[in-house]
N, C-alpha and C positions, 0 to 999 in steps of 0.2 A: 534453715540450711538443708533440711531434708529434701527440699526442692531446689538445691543449688543448680544454677543454669550451667549448661555445658560450656558456655563462653567463660563463665567465672572459673570453672574447673580448669579449662585450658589455660587461662591466664595465670592461675596459681601454679600450675604444673610447669610453666615456662620460666618462673622466677628462678634466679640463680641461688642455689643453696648457700654459697659463700656470702652473698649479700644478706640473706636472712640470718645467717649465723652472726655476722657483724652486728646486726640489729639486736640479736639476743645478748651478745657480749655487752653492748652499750647499755642495755636495759638492766642486766644483773649488776654490772659495775656501778651504775647510777644508784642502785638500791643497796650498795655496799656488800654485795654477794660475790663469791669467787667464780672465776672462769673455770677453775678446776671442778667445781660442783656442777656447773653447766655442762661441761664435757662429760662428766660422770653420768649425768642424766641422759644426755643424748646417746651415749654408748649403751646405757641400760635399755633405752627404748628400742634402739635399732640393731644392736649387736656389733656395730662398728668398734674396732679397737682404736686406741689413740692414734696410731699411724694412719689407719684407714680413714678416720674422721678428719685428720689434718689434710689428707689427700682430697677428700670430698669438699673441704672448705676452699681449697686452692685450685682445683682442676676445672672449674667452670661448669660443673654438672648442674642440671636443673633440679628443681624439687622432685619432679617425677622420677628422674634418674636416681636421685638420692634414695628415695624409698624403694624403687625397683631393685637397686643394687644392695640394699641393706642386707647384711648377712642373715639376720633373723629378728623379726619384731618380737619384743618381749611378750611372753604369754600373759603377763599381768597388765599389759597395756589396755586390755578390754575392761579392766577395773577402774580406769580413769573416767571419772564422772564429774559433772559440773558444767558450768556455763563459761564459755569463752566467746568474746565478740557477740554476746547476746544469744548464743545458741548452745543448747545442751549437747555436749560432745557424744553422749551415748545414743543420741537420736539421729546422728548424721548417717545417711544411707550410703553415700558414695565412699567406698573403702579408702581411696586415696585422700579425700578431704578429711575423713575421720583421722587418718594418720597425721595429717598436717595439724589438725586441731588438738590431737593428743600431745604433739610436740609443743604447740603453743601453750597448752594448759599446764604442762609440767614446768615450762620456763616461767610462766606467770606465777605458779605456786612457789618456785624458788625465789623469785623476785619479791614475793610477799613475805618471805621468811619462814615458810613451812619447812619442817625437818625432812631430810632426804629419805629417811625410812618411811615417812608418811607419804611423800610424793611417789615413791616406788611401790607403794601399796604392799610393803613387807611387814 
């Protein structure tokens, strides 16, 4: 992922956040986890409050716009480590792709039953 192609980055940046969010909801519900916990983690990561997150889900913004408009990425996001999709998130060089993978990683950890305090590195 350190060498993610520009074409791949462009493709991910154009994905609709609402569609990705729907996939996250399906994943956590399938694993018996709560959507409230998912929303808590997304808000923790990005600084969106509940209303702003709902707007981001429904207004058609892209993944690039979602992260560009994020109020403030959590300072502890850099503590998110591990492998997602076969790539170590801490080694991703492109800042946007790292943010995407941070989000993927915390959703994956929730789905696997990790405690919220552990996921948020607090």
